[in-house]
Every structure is written in C-alpha cells, then in structure tokens.
C-alpha distance (Angstrom), angle and dihedral (degrees) to the residues before:
residue distance angle dihedral
M1 . . .
A2 3.78 . .
S3 3.77 143.3 .
V4 3.81 120.6 -107.9
Q5 3.81 123.3 -140.6
I6 3.80 117.8 -165.5
N7 3.81 106.3 -173.9
D8 3.83 125.3 -173.0
V9 3.80 92.0 -36.2
R10 3.80 117.8 -177.0
K11 3.78 129.9 -176.3
S12 3.77 127.5 -167.2
F13 3.78 131.1 -178.1
G14 3.79 102.2 -156.0
G15 3.79 105.8 -49.7
F16 3.81 93.8 -20.6
E17 3.81 115.5 96.6
V18 3.82 114.1 -153.5
L19 3.82 99.5 173.3
H20 3.79 117.4 45.6
G21 3.79 109.7 -161.5
V22 3.81 102.2 -48.9
T23 3.82 117.5 -167.3
V24 3.81 119.1 -174.4
P25 3.83 123.8 164.3
I26 3.82 112.3 -157.1
E27 3.78 117.3 -167.7
D28 3.79 123.6 -137.8
G29 3.81 109.3 -85.3
A30 3.82 95.0 10.1
F31 3.81 125.6 140.2
V32 3.82 104.6 -138.1
V33 3.80 123.0 -177.6
L34 3.81 122.2 -158.0
V35 3.78 106.1 -153.9
G36 3.77 135.1 175.0
P37 3.80 143.8 111.4
S38 3.79 123.1 -61.8
G39 3.80 111.7 -71.0
C40 3.81 95.8 24.6
G41 3.83 93.1 118.5
K42 3.81 100.9 -109.2
S43 3.82 96.6 123.9
T44 3.80 91.1 43.5
L45 3.81 89.3 53.9
L46 3.82 90.9 49.6
R47 3.80 91.4 49.4
M48 3.81 89.7 51.1
L49 3.80 89.2 51.9
A50 3.81 88.8 50.8
G51 3.80 92.3 48.0
L52 3.80 94.2 -114.9
E53 3.82 92.3 116.5
N54 3.79 127.7 42.1
I55 3.81 119.7 -117.9
T56 3.80 114.8 -120.8
S57 3.81 92.6 -160.4
G58 3.79 140.1 -22.3
T59 3.80 127.8 51.3
I60 3.79 139.2 -86.7
A61 3.79 117.8 -160.8
I62 3.80 128.7 -171.9
G63 3.77 107.8 -161.7
D64 3.81 106.9 -35.9
R65 3.81 94.6 -28.6
V66 3.82 124.6 94.7
V67 3.81 104.7 -139.6
N68 3.82 102.1 -170.3
N69 3.80 91.8 119.0
V70 3.80 98.8 26.5
Q71 3.81 117.9 114.3
P72 3.85 116.0 -113.7
K73 3.81 93.3 -114.4
E74 3.81 90.3 55.1
R75 3.83 96.9 50.5
D76 3.81 95.3 81.2
I77 3.79 93.3 -128.3
A78 3.81 131.6 130.1
M79 3.80 122.6 -150.7
V80 3.79 130.6 -156.4
F81 3.80 113.6 -159.6
Q82 3.78 133.2 -153.5
N83 3.82 93.4 -113.2
Y84 3.86 99.5 48.6
A85 3.86 92.3 -128.3
L86 3.83 94.5 -146.0
Y87 3.79 122.2 167.4
P88 3.84 105.3 -113.2
H89 3.81 94.8 -152.7
M90 3.82 93.6 54.2
T91 3.80 128.5 78.8
V92 3.79 121.3 -120.3
A93 3.79 90.6 -97.9
Q94 3.81 92.2 49.1
N95 3.82 91.9 48.4
M96 3.78 92.0 50.3
G97 3.80 94.3 47.6
F98 3.81 99.1 39.5
S99 3.82 96.7 97.1
L100 3.80 89.8 52.8
K101 3.79 90.1 49.2
L102 3.81 89.6 54.4
R103 3.81 87.6 54.9
N104 3.82 89.1 54.6
A105 3.79 91.8 -116.9
E106 3.79 117.9 172.0
Q107 3.80 113.4 -91.0
A108 3.81 91.2 -125.2
D109 3.82 89.9 55.5
I110 3.81 91.2 47.9
T111 3.81 91.6 50.6
T112 3.81 92.0 48.3
R113 3.80 93.9 49.7
V114 3.81 94.1 44.7
K115 3.82 91.0 49.7
K116 3.81 91.3 49.6
A117 3.82 92.5 49.7
A118 3.80 91.5 44.8
D119 3.80 90.4 53.4
I120 3.81 91.2 50.8
L121 3.83 92.6 49.9
D122 3.81 98.0 37.4
L123 3.80 91.2 -116.0
T124 3.82 99.3 126.2
P125 3.85 94.9 105.9
L126 3.82 89.7 50.6
L127 3.81 101.2 50.7
D128 3.83 94.2 106.4
R129 3.80 95.6 46.4
Y130 3.81 127.0 98.2
P131 3.84 123.4 -124.9
R132 3.82 91.9 -105.2
Q133 3.81 88.3 62.2
L134 3.82 93.3 56.5
S135 3.80 134.6 84.0
G136 3.80 121.3 -120.4
G137 3.79 92.4 -99.2
Q138 3.80 92.1 49.0
R139 3.81 91.1 50.2
Q140 3.78 90.3 51.8
R141 3.81 90.3 51.1
V142 3.81 89.0 52.0
A143 3.82 89.5 52.5
M144 3.80 88.4 51.1
G145 3.82 90.4 47.4
R146 3.79 90.4 53.3
A147 3.82 87.5 56.0
I148 3.81 94.0 45.7
V149 3.81 95.8 53.7
R150 3.79 89.5 61.3
D151 3.83 89.8 61.2
P152 3.84 91.1 -145.8
Q153 3.79 129.4 -172.5
V154 3.82 90.7 -123.7
F155 3.83 135.1 25.5
L156 3.82 117.4 -148.9
F157 3.82 120.0 -162.8
D158 3.81 119.4 -169.9
E159 3.83 107.6 -164.0
P160 3.83 91.2 -53.0
L161 3.81 96.1 174.0
S162 3.81 100.7 48.3
N163 3.82 94.1 100.2
L164 3.82 95.1 51.6
D165 3.80 128.6 91.2
A166 3.81 119.8 -105.8
K167 3.81 97.3 -97.9
L168 3.80 93.2 46.8
R169 3.82 91.8 47.7
V170 3.81 89.5 58.4
A171 3.81 91.6 49.7
M172 3.81 93.9 45.3
R173 3.80 95.9 49.2
T174 3.81 87.7 54.1
E175 3.80 89.9 50.8
I176 3.80 92.4 49.3
K177 3.81 91.9 49.3
E178 3.81 91.6 48.2
L179 3.80 89.2 47.9
H180 3.79 90.8 54.6
Q181 3.80 92.1 47.8
R182 3.79 88.6 53.2
L183 3.82 99.8 43.9
K184 3.84 99.3 31.6
T185 3.82 89.7 -151.4
T186 3.81 117.3 156.0
T187 3.80 106.4 -100.9
V188 3.81 131.9 -165.8
Y189 3.80 113.0 -168.6
V190 3.82 127.0 -173.3
T191 3.79 122.6 -155.9
H192 3.80 141.2 145.6
D193 3.82 89.8 -149.3
Q194 3.81 109.4 96.9
I195 3.83 91.2 -165.7
E196 3.83 88.6 62.0
A197 3.80 89.0 47.9
M198 3.81 94.0 49.6
T199 3.79 95.9 46.8
M200 3.82 99.5 41.8
A201 3.80 110.5 31.8
D202 3.78 133.5 93.6
K203 3.80 85.8 -168.4
I204 3.80 129.4 15.5
V205 3.80 122.8 -152.6
V206 3.81 110.0 -160.8
M207 3.81 111.8 -156.1
H208 3.79 130.4 -169.2
D209 3.81 129.7 172.6
G210 3.79 93.2 -12.4
I211 3.80 98.7 -49.9
V212 3.80 135.5 94.4
E213 3.80 109.1 -109.7
Q214 3.82 96.2 -175.4
M215 3.81 142.4 -17.9
G216 3.78 126.7 -157.0
S217 3.78 146.9 99.6
P218 3.82 117.1 -49.4
L219 3.80 93.4 -104.2
E220 3.81 92.9 45.6
L221 3.80 89.7 57.2
Y222 3.79 92.0 43.7
D223 3.82 95.9 47.5
R224 3.82 100.8 36.0
P225 3.80 112.9 21.5
D226 3.81 112.3 -175.8
N227 3.78 94.3 -138.7
Q228 3.77 145.4 3.4
F229 3.81 93.9 -91.6
V230 3.81 93.8 57.3
A231 3.80 90.8 42.7
G232 3.79 90.9 54.2
F233 3.80 95.5 42.8
I234 3.80 99.7 47.5
G235 3.80 113.7 65.5
S236 3.80 133.1 40.2
P237 2.98 121.3 -98.8
A238 3.79 89.7 30.5
M239 3.78 123.1 -108.6
N240 3.81 116.2 -85.8
F241 3.82 116.6 -117.9
L242 3.79 121.7 -158.4
N243 3.81 123.6 -177.2
G244 3.79 118.2 -133.6
H245 3.79 148.3 120.8
L246 3.78 126.5 -87.0
R247 3.82 115.3 -116.9
S248 3.79 123.5 -167.4
N249 3.81 103.5 164.8
G250 3.79 97.1 134.5
Q251 3.80 92.1 -45.7
L252 3.80 126.9 56.4
Y253 3.80 116.3 -132.1
V254 3.80 144.8 121.8
E255 3.79 116.5 -110.8
T256 3.81 115.2 -147.6
E257 3.78 127.2 -149.2
N258 3.82 91.7 -92.1
G259 3.82 93.8 48.6
S260 3.81 98.1 -100.2
K261 3.80 115.0 149.4
L262 3.80 116.8 -134.8
P263 3.83 115.6 -164.6
I264 3.80 120.6 -126.5
A265 3.80 128.3 -177.0
S266 3.81 98.6 -144.7
A267 3.79 143.6 -4.0
P268 3.82 137.5 -177.4
P269 3.81 113.5 -81.8
G270 3.78 117.3 -98.3
S271 3.80 93.7 25.4
D272 3.79 99.0 121.1
G273 3.81 108.8 139.4
R274 3.80 94.2 11.6
A275 3.81 116.9 147.2
V276 3.80 107.4 -116.8
V277 3.78 143.3 165.4
Y278 3.80 113.2 -124.3
G279 3.80 114.0 -147.3
V280 3.79 125.8 -162.0
R281 3.78 128.1 163.9
P282 3.83 118.3 -124.5
E283 3.81 91.2 -118.1
H284 3.82 90.7 54.7
L285 3.80 94.8 65.1
D286 3.80 121.9 95.7
L287 3.79 132.3 -166.7
A288 3.80 107.1 -117.4
S289 3.78 135.2 156.4
D290 3.82 90.6 -127.2
G291 3.81 92.7 50.5
I292 3.80 130.3 107.2
E293 3.78 116.0 -75.2
A294 3.80 114.8 -112.7
E295 3.80 133.0 172.4
V296 3.81 116.7 -127.9
A297 3.81 113.6 -122.8
V298 3.83 104.1 169.3
V299 3.82 134.9 7.8
E300 3.82 116.2 -155.2
P301 3.83 115.2 -174.0
T302 3.81 112.9 -164.5
G303 3.81 98.0 176.6
S304 3.79 101.1 -110.4
E305 3.81 92.1 41.8
T306 3.77 141.5 21.8
Q307 3.80 120.5 -138.2
I308 3.78 115.8 -156.1
V309 3.80 119.5 -165.9
S310 3.78 111.5 -160.4
R311 3.80 140.4 157.2
I312 3.77 132.5 -119.3
G313 3.80 101.7 -162.6
T314 3.81 103.7 -47.7
Q315 3.81 95.1 -26.0
E316 3.82 121.3 97.9
I317 3.79 121.5 -134.3
I318 3.82 130.4 -176.2
A319 3.80 123.0 -151.0
V320 3.81 127.3 -171.1
F321 3.81 121.5 -154.6
R322 3.78 131.1 -176.8
D323 3.80 90.3 -154.0
R324 3.81 120.9 75.7
H325 3.78 103.7 -116.0
Q326 3.78 115.7 -169.3
V327 3.80 103.4 -129.4
Q328 3.78 132.1 140.4
P329 3.82 134.2 -157.6
G330 3.79 108.6 -79.5
D331 3.83 94.4 30.9
K332 3.78 120.2 127.3
I333 3.81 115.8 -125.0
H334 3.79 132.5 175.4
L335 3.81 118.1 -129.5
R336 3.79 124.4 -165.1
P337 3.84 116.9 -165.2
R338 3.79 116.6 -145.5
A339 3.79 102.7 -113.1
D340 3.81 95.4 -155.5
V341 3.82 93.0 61.8
A342 3.82 99.1 35.6
H343 3.82 119.3 113.5
L344 3.80 134.8 -142.2
F345 3.80 125.0 -151.4
D346 3.78 130.9 -177.6
K347 3.79 109.7 -103.3
D348 3.83 94.6 -136.9
T349 3.81 104.2 36.5
G350 3.81 101.6 26.3
R351 3.81 90.0 -134.9
R352 3.78 120.0 144.0
L353 3.81 115.3 -99.2
C-alpha cells in the first residue's frame, strides 16, 4: 500500500488544456472517488496516474517515488477497466494469473495467489470456466481478481460498473467496498455516477472542466457544498435552485420573483437586497398549510417514495416524500423548506454564502 500525491498536474492536447493544475492528496489505504460529468478530466487524470497518458506539467508520486517518467508496468498499480478486457481463450484461473506468468513467477506462487483471490471474490467454482460462460458481474469479478493477484500498491478503477444492469451495479459496488475494507489497498475510482461516489468513497473529488471543485467526505459535500455546481451534482434528485433576493428587514428570508418568501437560518451581514440563489434539497421540503403555494406539474411514484414536480411562479421545484400523498397534476400544494438545511449561493459567482 502507498499514498498518492497529485500535485499541480496539467494536461494539454496541443494548445488545448484539459486539466488546469489539479492537486489531490490521497492517503495510504483511502478509497477516493473522482466524480464529475463527461469531459471533466477525471478519466484523463486516472490514465496519467496509471502512466497511460503523459503529464504536461506537475508531479504524481506513489509512495515516496515521483512516477512522471516511470513506465506503467513499473508503477506497482493494477487497473480495472470498464470493458473487463478478459482473454476469451483463457480460463478464469489463467486470466487471473496471466500477469504473474508474464513476470516469470513460479507456478506454485501463481496458483496460491489465484486461489486466494478466488476465495475473496467467490470465484473458486468458476476457475475452469471461460469468459463466455460467465455473467457480466462474474466477468467483472474476474477482472478484479486479476488486479488482486498482483498485490499492487494502488488499485485504479475506470467506471467498472457502467456496463452492468441497475441491480447488478448495486451488488457490485457493495462487493468492491467490502473488498477494499478487507484488503486496505489505496484505491482511486472514477465514475460519473454520484450515487456510486456517495456510497463507496472515503473521500470524493468533484471535478468540472478540468479543475477540482471540492474534495471531502460524502456527507461533507452533501451538507456543505462549496458552490452551486457541487450542490447540484451531489444528491439525487438534484438540489432545487430558486432565484431571488435576500431580505433581512426584521425577518430573514429570500424573496422570489413572484413574491414568495423562502426561510433561511442565516446569511452574511450586510446582504439585504443581494441577488442570491436559494438551494433546497427535494427531501428537505414538507407539505404544510403555511408553506409556499406551488402548482403540481408531474407526480412520479417510485414505490418507497413519491417525487412531485411543481412550479413556484415560473421556477420548477422537486419534492420527495416518503408518504403517499394523493395529488394530481394541476393541484395546488403548499411547500415549506426547512430553513436549517437550506443553502445560499451568490447569484453571479455560484459560491456558497
């Protein structure tokens, strides 16, 4: 195991810079998830860590060694890809042990390591099968087993669950998290799925347009997002944003364009009249007679929850309720945001106030 230090890393393709001075400290044994929309630079950063892309400037260190000019095979990392990349003509056991065979390891050592990894991943009954005889989840476990047998300092995962169905993704992310808890190997995991990030990570790194927007634990990012982008990206359904002006004339609230008053617990001094964006998560809205009037547009029952899309003036707002409220499109409801968990962002910069 080893720590990873990514320091002021930049990447350019010709004259186009895609990473703009990214710094990410990763502690020994941590499970760090790089998350963000497509094109944010997360996969490029992972490939630079693996040695598959050159670094334009900055440094990447694994343990005490700067690896900028170190070949991928000499970095002591193991990577699990989105598309499994198994050899179809080899059995599960042969696939898992192939990297050790290339290193001219003793056959007894290869067999021991493959058996140990197979036991961890519940693959022992499948060792004599070929990839075509396996399900998608089993193939992904084989790809993980191939990484485990190498006993690397760092695991790298590049969107490994994207090709699986929804139910299998849930099962596999649990397996990967349990695997990390058992092996304690430093892990860097790339995904665009913020649910994967929230449920798996010790630390989340939110990226956008080649920069790091915020780093922290899942609940830190959920409870105190640094800016409007992070607030809208972390959480499902996404946080609601309502434009308005801050009022503090005896009572603290945000006034929307249609005159609705949204409660807020605190605000910076001297902000009366300031243009702001009011953020409230769908699960932090209650039905209450003294709430703000909204017109229901869409009702989406999911079984355990009911999502109600409604409008306050011209602005859309989504509420999530555990109870099964009987409302229909066109109905008027009254929503009361919970002031203690509401958020304020500057209208121009998007920064948290």
